Backbone as CSV, one residue per row, in Angstrom:
resi,resn,N_x,N_y,N_z,CA_x,CA_y,CA_z,C_x,C_y,C_z
1,MET,86.544,53.502,-38.317,87.361,52.539,-37.718,88.648,52.429,-38.479
2,THR,89.700,52.452,-37.818,91.056,52.385,-38.511,91.352,50.981,-39.001
3,LYS,92.297,50.967,-39.844,92.642,49.725,-40.513,93.260,48.756,-39.363
4,SER,94.028,49.272,-38.470,94.560,48.399,-37.365,93.445,47.846,-36.515
5,LYS,92.481,48.556,-36.253,91.296,48.093,-35.383,90.535,47.040,-36.226
6,ILE,90.346,47.214,-37.531,89.671,46.260,-38.221,90.472,44.937,-38.288
7,GLU,91.750,45.074,-38.431,92.541,43.864,-38.413,92.528,43.101,-37.136
8,THR,92.502,43.884,-36.061,92.556,43.258,-34.700,91.150,42.622,-34.470
9,SER,90.103,43.209,-34.931,88.757,42.661,-34.792,88.652,41.339,-35.555
10,ALA,89.131,41.425,-36.791,89.102,40.197,-37.678,89.926,39.081,-37.008
11,SER,91.104,39.363,-36.455,91.887,38.411,-35.948,91.264,37.833,-34.694
12,HIS,90.609,38.604,-33.883,89.849,38.118,-32.691,88.707,37.263,-33.124
13,GLN,88.102,37.532,-34.129,86.933,36.833,-34.609,87.497,35.479,-35.169
14,PHE,88.623,35.449,-35.811,89.254,34.270,-36.306,89.609,33.292,-35.205
15,VAL,90.164,33.806,-34.114,90.552,33.065,-32.908,89.269,32.337,-32.324
16,LEU,88.291,33.229,-32.179,86.938,32.680,-31.649,86.448,31.596,-32.491
17,THR,86.512,31.775,-33.861,86.082,30.728,-34.777,86.844,29.451,-34.691
18,GLN,88.169,29.531,-34.428,89.074,28.469,-34.411,88.764,27.609,-33.116
19,GLU,88.572,28.438,-32.025,88.239,27.729,-30.749,86.986,26.995,-30.781
20,SER,85.922,27.525,-31.447,84.647,26.947,-31.653,84.825,25.609,-32.537
21,SER,85.624,25.713,-33.504,85.924,24.607,-34.434,86.609,23.456,-33.651
22,LEU,87.660,23.866,-32.782,88.292,22.943,-31.942,87.316,22.147,-31.015
23,THR,86.420,22.844,-30.406,85.404,22.221,-29.559,84.564,21.168,-30.262
24,ILE,84.215,21.532,-31.451,83.360,20.612,-32.321,84.165,19.345,-32.725
25,VAL,85.465,19.599,-33.094,86.237,18.484,-33.550,86.587,17.564,-32.315
26,ARG,86.926,18.185,-31.179,87.182,17.297,-30.030,85.985,16.514,-29.569
27,SER,84.844,17.209,-29.595,83.654,16.577,-29.136,83.341,15.362,-30.027
28,LEU,83.511,15.538,-31.283,83.361,14.452,-32.210,84.363,13.262,-31.816
29,GLY,85.528,13.657,-31.518,86.600,12.693,-31.213,86.161,11.788,-29.930
30,TYR,85.703,12.471,-28.914,85.317,11.950,-27.745,84.085,10.958,-27.984
31,GLY,83.141,11.392,-28.870,82.020,10.646,-29.269,82.349,9.358,-29.907
32,LEU,83.282,9.510,-30.914,83.726,8.364,-31.610,84.494,7.293,-30.670
33,LEU,85.255,7.787,-29.697,85.924,6.909,-28.811,84.910,6.251,-27.924
34,ILE,83.845,6.898,-27.417,82.870,6.261,-26.535,82.137,5.196,-27.374
35,LEU,81.815,5.509,-28.562,81.114,4.480,-29.456,81.938,3.270,-29.667
36,SER,83.333,3.570,-29.863,84.251,2.376,-30.000,84.271,1.493,-28.794
37,VAL,84.167,2.038,-27.613,84.163,1.295,-26.406,82.902,0.376,-26.306
38,PHE,81.755,1.001,-26.678,80.535,0.179,-26.761,80.727,-0.972,-27.786
39,ASP,81.293,-0.669,-28.891,81.521,-1.677,-29.954,82.405,-2.795,-29.538
40,TRP,83.542,-2.399,-28.786,84.523,-3.377,-28.390,83.858,-4.327,-27.217
41,VAL,83.135,-3.761,-26.329,82.483,-4.432,-25.312,81.551,-5.527,-25.880
42,ALA,80.721,-5.117,-26.910,79.828,-5.966,-27.603,80.589,-7.172,-28.264
43,ILE,81.819,-6.955,-28.720,82.631,-7.953,-29.374,82.967,-9.033,-28.421
44,PHE,83.276,-8.742,-27.200,83.687,-9.683,-26.144,82.501,-10.423,-25.446
45,LEU,81.249,-10.047,-25.794,80.183,-10.692,-25.161,79.343,-11.446,-26.215
46,PRO,79.131,-12.739,-25.963,79.679,-13.471,-24.973,81.122,-14.018,-25.312
47,SER,81.899,-14.139,-24.271,83.327,-14.536,-24.478,83.471,-16.116,-24.551
48,ASN,84.483,-16.458,-25.314,84.750,-17.969,-25.437,86.255,-18.127,-25.584
49,PHE,86.992,-17.676,-24.577,88.451,-17.717,-24.588,88.989,-19.255,-24.699
50,PHE,90.140,-19.312,-25.329,90.765,-20.650,-25.551,90.066,-21.374,-26.739
51,ASN,89.069,-20.733,-27.388,88.457,-21.285,-28.588,89.193,-20.607,-29.665
52,PRO,89.924,-21.310,-30.514,90.746,-20.682,-31.559,89.903,-19.928,-32.652
53,ALA,88.748,-20.461,-32.961,87.880,-19.841,-33.939,87.319,-18.459,-33.326
54,TRP,86.940,-18.520,-32.019,86.436,-17.269,-31.442,87.513,-16.222,-31.244
55,GLU,88.667,-16.656,-30.796,89.840,-15.781,-30.562,90.180,-15.067,-31.943
56,LEU,90.293,-15.876,-32.976,90.695,-15.337,-34.313,89.647,-14.336,-34.815
57,GLN,88.327,-14.685,-34.797,87.315,-13.800,-35.100,87.307,-12.520,-34.371
58,THR,87.531,-12.682,-33.087,87.548,-11.436,-32.182,88.760,-10.510,-32.568
59,ILE,89.955,-11.131,-32.818,91.021,-10.281,-33.330,90.628,-9.588,-34.620
60,GLY,89.961,-10.270,-35.570,89.597,-9.643,-36.689,88.535,-8.578,-36.581
61,ALA,87.589,-8.804,-35.665,86.575,-7.801,-35.459,87.275,-6.525,-34.784
62,ILE,88.136,-6.704,-33.891,88.824,-5.538,-33.320,89.617,-4.779,-34.392
63,VAL,90.385,-5.498,-35.149,91.234,-4.842,-36.231,90.383,-4.070,-37.215
64,GLU,89.275,-4.692,-37.527,88.437,-4.013,-38.588,87.705,-2.839,-38.040
65,ARG,87.689,-2.682,-36.767,86.918,-1.559,-36.171,87.941,-0.549,-35.643
66,VAL,89.239,-0.765,-35.826,90.224,0.168,-35.149,90.268,1.527,-35.878
67,PRO,89.918,1.653,-37.076,90.021,3.061,-37.561,89.178,4.059,-36.828
68,VAL,88.031,3.655,-36.267,87.142,4.607,-35.554,87.853,5.207,-34.384
69,PRO,88.341,4.367,-33.409,89.095,4.909,-32.260,90.324,5.713,-32.647
70,LEU,91.049,5.283,-33.740,92.237,6.096,-34.180,91.752,7.418,-34.547
71,ILE,90.750,7.541,-35.359,90.277,8.787,-35.824,89.800,9.680,-34.592
72,GLY,89.114,9.036,-33.631,88.660,9.703,-32.444,89.812,10.233,-31.701
73,LEU,90.880,9.420,-31.555,92.113,9.936,-30.811,92.713,11.117,-31.489
74,ALA,92.775,11.031,-32.800,93.381,12.102,-33.608,92.646,13.407,-33.427
75,LEU,91.330,13.287,-33.347,90.527,14.488,-33.180,90.651,15.030,-31.782
76,ILE,90.721,14.082,-30.771,90.847,14.573,-29.353,92.158,15.207,-29.174
77,PHE,93.283,14.616,-29.648,94.595,15.210,-29.443,94.884,16.459,-30.329
78,TYR,94.040,16.796,-31.220,94.289,17.895,-32.195,94.306,19.204,-31.383
79,GLY,95.363,20.037,-31.688,95.459,21.318,-31.009,96.171,21.277,-29.778
80,GLU,96.743,20.110,-29.400,97.459,19.851,-28.130,96.710,20.474,-26.928
81,LEU,97.401,21.367,-26.235,96.869,21.964,-24.988,96.138,23.251,-25.270
82,HIS,95.977,23.645,-26.443,95.267,24.961,-26.756,93.784,24.871,-26.507
83,SER,93.228,25.766,-25.783,91.794,25.935,-25.507,91.229,24.610,-24.931
84,ARG,91.794,24.225,-23.924,91.346,22.934,-23.191,90.568,23.287,-21.921
85,ASN,89.541,22.454,-21.687,88.872,22.512,-20.367,89.721,21.873,-19.282
86,ARG,89.509,22.229,-18.056,90.298,21.745,-16.951,90.215,20.222,-16.854
87,TRP,88.997,19.696,-17.069,88.752,18.249,-16.901,89.460,17.517,-17.910
88,GLU,89.869,18.046,-19.071,90.489,17.334,-20.114,91.955,16.995,-19.870
89,PHE,92.620,17.729,-18.964,94.039,17.384,-18.746,94.353,15.962,-18.205
90,PRO,93.563,15.529,-17.220,93.744,14.181,-16.696,93.313,13.156,-17.727
91,VAL,92.221,13.417,-18.524,91.741,12.585,-19.591,92.777,12.437,-20.623
92,LEU,93.365,13.547,-21.079,94.425,13.409,-22.097,95.651,12.602,-21.605
93,LYS,95.976,12.713,-20.375,97.132,12.040,-19.793,96.786,10.579,-19.872
94,LEU,95.526,10.192,-19.375,95.124,8.812,-19.369,95.073,8.147,-20.826
95,LEU,94.458,8.938,-21.769,94.405,8.447,-23.094,95.808,8.271,-23.797
96,SER,96.775,9.187,-23.393,98.088,9.021,-23.911,98.831,7.786,-23.449
97,TRP,98.608,7.411,-22.156,99.216,6.201,-21.649,98.425,4.980,-22.211
98,LEU,97.143,5.134,-22.492,96.448,4.008,-23.031,96.901,3.698,-24.401
99,THR,97.375,4.602,-25.167,97.794,4.340,-26.466,99.001,3.369,-26.528
100,ILE,99.915,3.518,-25.642,101.013,2.524,-25.508,100.530,1.228,-25.066
101,LEU,99.496,1.169,-24.262,98.923,-0.096,-23.795,98.331,-0.897,-25.052
102,PHE,97.510,-0.038,-25.753,96.867,-0.674,-26.950,97.887,-1.068,-27.998
103,SER,98.960,-0.314,-28.063,100.067,-0.716,-29.026,100.550,-2.092,-28.592
104,ALA,100.795,-2.313,-27.338,101.328,-3.656,-26.821,100.378,-4.732,-27.046
105,LEU,98.966,-4.436,-26.843,98.020,-5.404,-27.055,97.879,-5.931,-28.482
106,PHE,97.997,-4.873,-29.380,97.963,-5.301,-30.793,99.153,-6.120,-31.203
107,ILE,100.276,-5.779,-30.604,101.494,-6.577,-30.943,101.314,-8.009,-30.428
108,LEU,100.687,-8.174,-29.253,100.364,-9.536,-28.702,99.379,-10.268,-29.522
109,MET,98.542,-9.627,-30.243,97.545,-10.248,-31.082,98.194,-11.012,-32.280
110,ILE,99.346,-10.586,-32.642,100.043,-11.107,-33.777,100.414,-12.572,-33.587
111,PRO,101.179,-12.899,-32.544,101.524,-14.340,-32.283,100.221,-15.140,-31.983
112,LEU,99.248,-14.567,-31.318,97.983,-15.181,-30.956,97.227,-15.573,-32.264
113,GLY,97.251,-14.585,-33.119,96.639,-14.861,-34.447,97.190,-15.982,-35.209
114,ILE,98.528,-16.003,-35.274,99.413,-17.028,-36.008,99.063,-18.359,-35.383
115,VAL,99.131,-18.568,-34.112,98.908,-19.748,-33.369,97.443,-20.285,-33.590
116,ASN,96.506,-19.345,-33.510,95.140,-19.764,-33.746,94.840,-20.145,-35.252
117,THR,95.533,-19.579,-36.089,95.462,-19.864,-37.554,95.972,-21.287,-37.731
118,ILE,97.089,-21.642,-37.148,97.603,-22.976,-37.301,96.674,-24.021,-36.738
119,ARG,96.210,-23.667,-35.457,95.208,-24.582,-34.782,94.040,-24.887,-35.650
120,LEU,93.448,-23.747,-36.171,92.265,-23.818,-36.917,92.469,-24.714,-38.229
121,ASN,93.605,-24.472,-38.872,93.953,-25.218,-40.057,94.000,-26.760,-39.813
122,LYS,94.654,-27.012,-38.669,94.765,-28.446,-38.225,93.423,-29.093,-37.987
123,GLU,92.490,-28.318,-37.327,91.106,-28.744,-36.963,90.342,-28.927,-38.285
124,ASN,90.533,-28.065,-39.210,89.800,-28.141,-40.537,90.273,-29.375,-41.281
125,ILE,91.552,-29.641,-41.267,92.083,-30.823,-42.002,91.559,-32.119,-41.297
126,ALA,91.611,-32.169,-39.953,91.182,-33.348,-39.241,89.658,-33.555,-39.508
127,GLN,88.892,-32.473,-39.528,87.389,-32.590,-39.756,87.150,-33.167,-41.212
128,ILE,87.808,-32.576,-42.160,87.626,-33.027,-43.566,88.116,-34.429,-43.729
129,ASN,89.280,-34.793,-43.166,89.761,-36.179,-43.279,88.811,-37.119,-42.543
130,ASN,88.256,-36.753,-41.487,87.241,-37.626,-40.749,86.053,-37.907,-41.622
131,ILE,85.480,-36.848,-42.251,84.383,-36.965,-43.088,84.638,-37.871,-44.316
132,SER,85.789,-37.605,-45.004,86.171,-38.441,-46.117,86.422,-39.927,-45.829
133,THR,86.991,-40.105,-44.604,87.383,-41.472,-44.160,86.047,-42.187,-43.914
134,GLN,85.061,-41.594,-43.365,83.730,-42.280,-43.195,83.079,-42.564,-44.520
135,GLN,83.202,-41.605,-45.454,82.558,-41.826,-46.769,83.326,-43.018,-47.463
136,ILE,84.620,-42.959,-47.428,85.400,-44.075,-48.052,85.025,-45.373,-47.422
137,SER,84.921,-45.389,-46.080,84.567,-46.615,-45.369,83.333,-47.256,-45.866
138,ARG,82.262,-46.377,-46.018,81.032,-46.835,-46.411,81.143,-47.295,-47.931
139,ALA,81.886,-46.674,-48.663,82.127,-47.216,-50.077,82.831,-48.468,-50.095
140,GLU,83.827,-48.694,-49.208,84.558,-50.005,-49.157,83.589,-51.040,-48.734
141,GLN,82.730,-50.785,-47.809,81.672,-51.805,-47.284,80.828,-52.225,-48.466
142,LEU,80.355,-51.253,-49.298,79.466,-51.502,-50.360,80.281,-52.353,-51.474
143,GLN,81.556,-51.999,-51.578,82.419,-52.673,-52.617,82.543,-54.234,-52.138
144,LYS,82.719,-54.364,-50.799,82.908,-55.799,-50.292,81.570,-56.560,-50.464
145,GLN,80.454,-55.782,-50.204,79.146,-56.480,-50.412,78.982,-56.882,-51.931
146,LEU,79.308,-55.979,-52.784,79.152,-56.242,-54.257,80.009,-57.428,-54.687
147,SER,81.298,-57.418,-54.263,82.148,-58.431,-54.707,81.865,-59.805,-54.206
148,GLN,81.129,-59.885,-53.056,80.833,-61.238,-52.441,79.387,-61.647,-52.754
149,ALA,78.679,-60.749,-53.370,77.215,-60.958,-53.578,76.935,-61.995,-54.618
150,THR,76.041,-62.909,-54.420,75.533,-63.831,-55.375,74.501,-63.116,-56.279
151,PRO,74.078,-63.582,-57.391,73.097,-63.037,-58.227,71.806,-62.575,-57.409
152,GLU,71.334,-63.524,-56.522,70.124,-63.284,-55.733,70.458,-61.986,-54.750
153,GLN,71.594,-62.155,-54.070,71.939,-61.123,-53.177,72.169,-59.781,-53.898
154,LEU,72.665,-59.796,-55.173,72.886,-58.580,-55.880,71.494,-57.975,-56.237
155,ASP,70.587,-58.826,-56.629,69.240,-58.319,-56.943,68.592,-57.704,-55.756
156,ASP,68.695,-58.394,-54.502,68.174,-57.872,-53.303,68.822,-56.540,-52.971
157,LEU,70.151,-56.411,-53.203,70.825,-55.186,-52.805,70.383,-54.060,-53.753
158,LEU,70.193,-54.334,-54.959,69.701,-53.330,-55.899,68.263,-52.916,-55.610
159,LYS,67.434,-53.843,-55.262,66.069,-53.505,-54.916,65.950,-52.720,-53.563
160,SER,66.909,-52.907,-52.622,66.928,-52.147,-51.473,67.328,-50.696,-51.716
161,ARG,68.023,-50.501,-52.863,68.482,-49.165,-53.256,67.612,-48.608,-54.324
162,GLY,66.402,-49.204,-54.689,65.507,-48.721,-55.614,65.734,-49.179,-57.025
163,GLY,66.536,-50.258,-57.216,66.823,-50.720,-58.598,66.593,-52.220,-58.705
164,SER,66.989,-52.769,-59.808,66.836,-54.172,-60.041,67.766,-54.655,-61.116
165,LEU,67.860,-55.935,-61.376,68.697,-56.530,-62.420,68.172,-56.158,-63.820
166,TYR,66.801,-56.183,-64.019,66.135,-55.902,-65.244,66.702,-56.759,-66.319
167,GLY,66.947,-58.008,-66.100,67.450,-58.813,-67.061,68.858,-58.743,-67.504
168,LYS,69.614,-57.960,-66.733,71.035,-57.770,-67.068,71.845,-58.926,-66.564
169,LYS,72.996,-59.170,-67.074,73.826,-60.286,-66.520,74.457,-59.710,-65.210
170,PRO,74.288,-60.552,-64.185,74.731,-60.116,-62.859,76.220,-59.789,-62.846
171,GLU,77.053,-60.629,-63.469,78.489,-60.372,-63.451,78.905,-59.077,-64.144
172,GLU,78.232,-58.786,-65.234,78.564,-57.547,-65.911,78.131,-56.376,-65.130
173,LEU,76.941,-56.449,-64.586,76.334,-55.387,-63.664,77.313,-55.163,-62.396
174,LYS,77.775,-56.336,-61.912,78.557,-56.262,-60.641,79.837,-55.433,-60.987
175,GLU,80.462,-55.708,-62.217,81.692,-55.040,-62.563,81.479,-53.549,-62.751
176,GLN,80.299,-53.250,-63.387,80.021,-51.878,-63.554,79.873,-51.081,-62.199
177,LEU,79.223,-51.757,-61.245,78.961,-51.165,-59.960,80.238,-51.047,-59.114
178,LEU,81.131,-52.025,-59.231,82.348,-51.948,-58.613,83.228,-50.867,-59.180
179,SER,83.128,-50.710,-60.512,83.942,-49.630,-61.124,83.436,-48.213,-60.673
180,GLN,82.146,-48.122,-60.578,81.511,-46.854,-60.105,81.914,-46.604,-58.663
181,VAL,81.987,-47.564,-57.748,82.356,-47.377,-56.447,83.823,-47.018,-56.308
182,SER,84.631,-47.548,-57.187,86.096,-47.312,-57.202,86.309,-45.796,-57.591
183,ARG,85.538,-45.414,-58.567,85.623,-43.981,-59.028,85.122,-42.995,-57.955
184,ALA,84.125,-43.487,-57.261,83.568,-42.640,-56.135,84.568,-42.466,-55.067
185,LYS,85.362,-43.503,-54.822,86.331,-43.402,-53.730,87.402,-42.383,-54.169
186,VAL,87.807,-42.456,-55.467,88.807,-41.463,-55.872,88.305,-40.070,-55.822
187,GLN,87.094,-39.939,-56.252,86.458,-38.548,-56.136,86.404,-38.020,-54.690
188,ILE,86.014,-38.881,-53.844,85.952,-38.481,-52.343,87.308,-37.983,-51.938
189,LYS,88.373,-38.605,-52.244,89.770,-38.250,-51.935,90.159,-36.914,-52.612
190,GLU,89.818,-36.712,-53.840,90.151,-35.517,-54.606,89.293,-34.318,-53.959
191,GLN,88.033,-34.620,-53.749,87.206,-33.551,-53.175,87.683,-33.140,-51.814
192,ALA,88.128,-34.046,-50.975,88.645,-33.731,-49.675,89.907,-32.869,-49.753
193,GLU,90.752,-33.260,-50.652,91.993,-32.436,-50.875,91.700,-31.050,-51.409
194,ALA,90.732,-30.895,-52.319,90.369,-29.619,-52.829,89.702,-28.786,-51.801
195,THR,88.882,-29.363,-50.917,88.261,-28.565,-49.866,89.277,-28.105,-48.816
196,GLN,90.328,-29.040,-48.595,91.377,-28.646,-47.537,92.127,-27.431,-48.155
197,SER,92.376,-27.535,-49.463,93.270,-26.379,-50.129,92.463,-25.051,-49.999
198,LEU,91.147,-25.216,-50.439,90.409,-23.916,-50.445,90.254,-23.345,-49.049
199,ARG,89.815,-24.163,-48.093,89.721,-23.699,-46.750,91.016,-23.099,-46.142
200,GLY,92.022,-23.827,-46.448,93.394,-23.416,-45.897,93.800,-22.092,-46.556
201,LEU,93.508,-21.861,-47.817,93.889,-20.711,-48.539,93.064,-19.511,-48.003
202,SER,91.787,-19.750,-47.851,90.876,-18.702,-47.392,91.300,-18.246,-45.900
203,LEU,91.521,-19.239,-45.072,91.980,-18.965,-43.673,93.251,-18.197,-43.610
204,ILE,94.212,-18.513,-44.459,95.435,-17.851,-44.490,95.315,-16.477,-44.977
205,LYS,94.533,-16.200,-46.021,94.277,-14.886,-46.486,93.646,-13.960,-45.500
206,THR,92.639,-14.523,-44.822,91.860,-13.674,-43.833,92.720,-13.403,-42.616
207,SER,93.464,-14.461,-42.241,94.341,-14.225,-41.015,95.464,-13.297,-41.273
208,THR,96.037,-13.420,-42.494,97.095,-12.496,-42.830,96.686,-11.039,-42.865
209,LYS,95.499,-10.828,-43.366,94.890,-9.478,-43.370,94.851,-8.902,-41.959
210,TRP,94.244,-9.755,-41.051,94.058,-9.292,-39.738,95.397,-9.152,-38.912
211,ILE,96.341,-10.018,-39.204,97.619,-9.910,-38.447,98.362,-8.608,-38.917
212,LEU,98.336,-8.418,-40.261,99.033,-7.160,-40.752,98.264,-5.969,-40.225
213,GLY,96.963,-6.055,-40.187,96.157,-4.930,-39.643,96.508,-4.642,-38.137
214,ALA,96.717,-5.749,-37.449,97.159,-5.535,-35.925,98.554,-4.875,-35.910
215,LEU,99.407,-5.286,-36.811,100.758,-4.668,-36.893,100.732,-3.121,-37.167
216,VAL,99.951,-2.890,-38.144,99.809,-1.409,-38.556,99.151,-0.653,-37.352
217,SER,98.188,-1.316,-36.734,97.494,-0.614,-35.690,98.422,-0.357,-34.435
218,ALA,99.254,-1.360,-34.178,100.228,-1.291,-33.106,101.200,-0.014,-33.365
219,PHE,101.609,0.162,-34.604,102.591,1.259,-34.972,101.799,2.636,-34.843
220,LEU,100.503,2.595,-35.193,99.747,3.856,-35.134,99.528,4.271,-33.685
221,PHE,99.128,3.246,-32.854,98.993,3.591,-31.449,100.345,4.070,-30.789
222,PHE,101.436,3.392,-31.164,102.638,3.827,-30.636,103.034,5.266,-31.170
223,GLY,102.665,5.570,-32.395,102.889,6.921,-32.882,102.021,7.979,-32.060
224,PHE,100.936,7.551,-31.620,100.097,8.521,-30.784,100.808,8.709,-29.438
225,TRP,101.351,7.562,-28.881,101.961,7.677,-27.576,103.174,8.547,-27.739
226,LYS,104.038,8.336,-28.736,105.231,9.073,-28.943,104.892,10.626,-29.231
227,GLY,103.858,10.870,-29.905,103.593,12.203,-30.266,102.777,13.028,-29.226
228,THR,102.323,12.406,-28.226,101.606,13.009,-27.144,102.251,13.118,-25.837
229,ASP,103.603,13.247,-25.827,104.314,13.388,-24.620,103.902,14.633,-23.927
230,TRP,103.418,15.670,-24.652,102.988,16.937,-23.990,101.747,16.724,-23.111
231,ALA,100.988,15.629,-23.329,99.787,15.333,-22.519,100.140,14.601,-21.168
232,ARG,101.343,14.037,-21.159,101.707,13.271,-19.951,102.487,14.057,-18.910
233,PHE,102.537,15.376,-19.055,103.217,16.283,-18.104,102.302,17.062,-17.318
């Protein structure tokens, strides 16, 4: 066998190997894309639209799973029109147009995520303030009872809470209890402020990560659309 024939045979074998590899790569891409569809459908079931917590969590779930469909699309579009089956041409065209649609959807997720973050933060603040207000109200009621209580009433109040005077001076004990209640009220306010700060910071960090992820995803899908004009003809 001549050298030219050997080179031709090797070249032909290489082409066949490349075509086989393309089939495997694209099959993997279609598989990842189908699995992503299943995953995204599961995210929306059950749906609870107009609930800010559900909407923000859904945005986060979609953004965190977006690498899989992006990789799937990259594998599907790899090799452009080389060694394609006939049924792939309309599929490629559809997928190419879907990328610009997904780019727009991810862009729309950004203001929705910001609005829901603000709404959730307000709800968290209102919830924490409501709880702390109730606790302070109970403390003030106890404070009023203590300040107006006679020695007998003070003893009865202590017994109802599992204690007693035990020979202590009622006025001294009353002052101690009133001081404890005052400190408790301050602690309730400080704890409420600390909880608001921690929850708000955690919400902002998580929301920012998802919003930036949506922005990056939008650019990547747009890049797919721009780079697959060959599939739309």
